[in-house]
Each structure stands twice: as C-alpha cells, then as structure tokens.
Phi, psi and omega in degrees: 000149175295147178253010184288123179270160177279140180288181178306140188244155175217151176294143182217066181296152178219177176289151177297134181293131178243145005273012187301313185294323180295322177298320177302315180297319176298319180294322178298317179296318177299316179297317178299318181294317178296321181295314180295315179296321181294326179297330182271339185249323183207078186300323181297310180298320180299313183287330174295313177298316177301312183297317178304309184289326175297317181294316182300304187288329176294317179285333171298312178298314178296322179294324173299319179292319179296323181294315178295324177293320178298322180296322181289321185294321182269357182069034184293132176251354182281333194296323184058235182296336180298331174293323181287328176298314181299319177295325179297324175298321181295338179297343180282345189300319177299325176292323179298323177300317179292320179294326176296321178295324175297321179298340177307324186284351179254008185305318184291341178273348185253317193249115178300322183295332178286326181274318186246002179097152180286150178289164183303133180092345183244015183296322182292336182264311185265075173222154189298322181299307179291318184298301182286328177299313182290316187290318179294325179293319176298315178300314181294319180297316180293319176299316178298311179299323180296314181296319179293322181290312179301315178302312180294323185290320187262348182310315183298343183265359191258351190297315181298324178293319182295330185271323188236008181279189182221156171061216182299327180299311180298314181301309183293320179296319178296322178294319183279353180243018176302138182075035184298136185244009182114147184306306185292318180294325178291321179295321178291318180297319179296318177299317181293323181289316178295324178294329176285320185281329184304312181295326179296321178292316182297317180291321178298320180285304187299324182258305184302313185277353167289317175293327175298321177293320175305315183288305194281337181243303188294326181291348174295335171245081193295346180274346187258149179209150171208124182296333182273348188302315181303314180287333173299313177295319177299319180294323176302325177295318181292316179298321179295321179297316180298314180296321177293328175296317182299315180295319180300319179296319181291324179283347185255002185302328184254007179282134180306131184101337180259351180302129180085353181267330178275075186281164179298320182293324179289323174295325176293319182293316179292328175294317175301321179295313178303314182297311186287323185285327174296322176297319179292326175300315181294324178299315183294319178298312183298326181294325173290311186300317188298311185290329176291320183294310182281338175288322172056044179262131185303325181290349175254318187289335185299325182295316177288323180299320180295336185258314184272345188083189187278340191295327188259009176228143186248128178294150180303330181282354183269106186293158177300321182292320179294319179299313180300317180295321181294318181277340175293333178260013184052041183279066180275123185270094181298332179297331182293341177284353176277351176272153182061223177246039191304306183296322178296316179298325176296323178292325175298311177303315183298311180294321191265346181223305186301309180297306179301320182296306186285322182285322185264017182297324180269178181281314186299318178303328184290338183246010178258109189305319187284356172257309184296321181298310177298327179294315177298320176296318177302318179298311181299314180297315181300322180287325172297314179298322181296319177298325174296319181292329178289322191268304192299315182297343178292338183242317183252106187272134167077004180242093189283359175252015180297331184279354181252134179164165182304316179295313185295317181287324176301314179294320179294323173296324177297315180295315180298319176298317179295315179300313180294322179298318181293317179298316180295319180296315180297316190283331188248331183249307177295123198278056183231016171265117187257139173233162181300132178279134179265357186273000000 
C-alpha cells in the first residue's frame, strides 16, 4: 500500500452538482410512485423489492463505515480522499434506520414465520418482539456510531468554515466546532476519538450485522441455516463500499480541491482492494457451498438449489460413478441452469469474481480509469444482483425473472437516487468533506 499521507485538511463545501442532484430527486420520486402503486396492486412484489434494496444500500453504508473504521484501526495513511468517500456512504445510515422502520409494515409479506408462526424450536428467536427490537437497536446503534465517528473525524477541518462560511454550512460547522481548543489539539483529540470509536464500529458491524443478516435474510427461509452466512453478507457490504470508493475517486479527479489527490498510487491501492476482496467474497461463498455440497442434506441443499439450479448439486440417487462419467465427458447440462435462479447466479459470479479477478490481475488495469471504472461498476451491480438472489427465491420459487419489472426497477431507482442524493448532500453541502489544503 502507498504510504503517502494526506496533508492538513480543511472543509471545502461546494454547490450541489447539477443536473445530477436533480436527477437523484427525480429518481426518488419514481421510487416513491412505484412503491405506492405497488402496495395497491402487488404488495408482495413491492415489499420484496423494497427489502432487497434496503439490504443492499444499508450494507453498502455499513461497509463504508467499517472501511473508514479499519483505516483508523490500522493507522492507514495512504487513503487520503478515499477515507472521506467511505465516510460519505456512512452518512446514509440514519436514513437507513428510518427505512428499516418503514420495512416493519411489510414483514408479513416477507417472513413465513411472521405470518404462519415459527417452526418448532425457533419460537424464542423468531418472534416479533425479539426480531424487531434487536434489529432496530442494531440499526440505531450503527447510525449513532456513524454520526459520532464522522463528527470526530471532520471536526478539525471545520474551523475556518465556521468563521468564514455561509448559510447552512457555516451554521453546522459552528455547531460542530463549539469549544474549539486549537488546531493541533483538535487533531490529536480527533484521532483519539476515532481510534476509540473504530473498534466499536468494527465489532458492531462484524458481529451485530451478521445477526442482522440472519434475521433479515436467512430467516426468510426459516428451516435453513449457515453459521457463515452473516459474515458473507457483511463482506459483500465491504466489497460494495470499496467498489463505490473506486468510482467516487474516478468521478472526483477534476473536482476543485481533489486535483492531485486521486493519485496513481492511490488508484492502484484501491484496485488491489477490489481484486483481493472479490477473491475473498468468492472464498466465503465456496466455503459455504462446499460443505453443503458434500454433506448433501436436504435441509441444507434446498437453499442453494433454489438459487443455483440443479447443476451444482447432486441428488442422493445420482451415483458417484454417474457423476464421474458425466463430468469426465464435460457433460455440463446448460439447460439445468434454467432451474431455480441459475442464470442470475451465474451473472452474480461473473460480476463479483470472474471479471474482477481476470481483468484486475495485472498492475496497469488497476490504474487505468476506463478499465477500473467498469470493473467497479460491475462489482456494484453484481452485489446488488446477489442481494436479489438472496431474497427473492425465499418467497418466489423457480422464477428467475421475478426481480425484474416496473415496480421492482422503480423502487431500485428510488433507493439509488436517495443514496446518491445523501452522499452528494453530505459531500457538497454538509461541511464535512475534507480535502488537502493547498494554502
């Protein structure tokens, strides 16, 4: 990793980029309209689409917060603006908490145990009081930690803005710099506060949001379980945050204050992270798949069969000799990928592992914008598609196109517009995006 540290920083708010911010508002309107229309015409589809995008964008925001915390824990000096990009994603977490409260009203369309009762032995865990109490507490805790961490991280950059800024930026900066003790003392205090908060964030995410994934995703198939599943979902959030940071860096190269900060070495480092983290994502998937495959227990295999199709799981009646002969002749039955959500799962593999691995294998692709940018975009799309594959087959069996439709795409656009609007607002208006001072 590069060791180049960021110079002294100062807040540098700017106008919201147009027409991008207006487009975000339009997308939010489309999403709201699709949601309202869907509730009246197809509630189950609407809530499934809502839940899928809630999971994706919440874990993307959490992944950004965990990434920023990791930089603090290891004392990383290389990220520069990439640390601020990760923090901007975390600004979505208070909104995610509110969206989670809205999701409460769709629970009966998502969770079989909520409609028909928990299966024997799981009543103590799968009940509304424990479920929503714990999950809302986790969302609130992560949102609170994000606000505390961001405030501590950016406070040393805001003094000049508090004295000479204008409008809401000046007001907020003045509030966040109350009791100012001097530049150097504030930098030391900020480092101490972020170093204290970072491990709490890492533990809340790595442990708490693993349980959140057990609840919000795995319990949709209440008979299925995997101890690794929660951390697999959490890692997808971190990988999506890395990909989003890479895109943010490429998009910010010409923004005033960032010129010269999105360096070749930093692009190389974030490219290395995309490459390595996508491999680890595939490793976590393989670790789950392999033990389920060779165990071949019906209570475990049905979850993967619904998603991968029949090709990657072997029926008990299918003998070892028949299996060896079929694969010895490369007798791969492409038609079997039409079962379950097979082709969609193949697209997920391609976007999240095959493309990043083979394209970013060398050094130059990691620092070539027209290569690294599409790879990062592929990762974000693949991880969003993966969330669809995790959620939809639990309710809609055998229809691999169930996640596509006007309602589904409208809600997805609404979530995307809302997330991007929050990031833009935080980065350009809320006075906490810091850039290297040239003064």
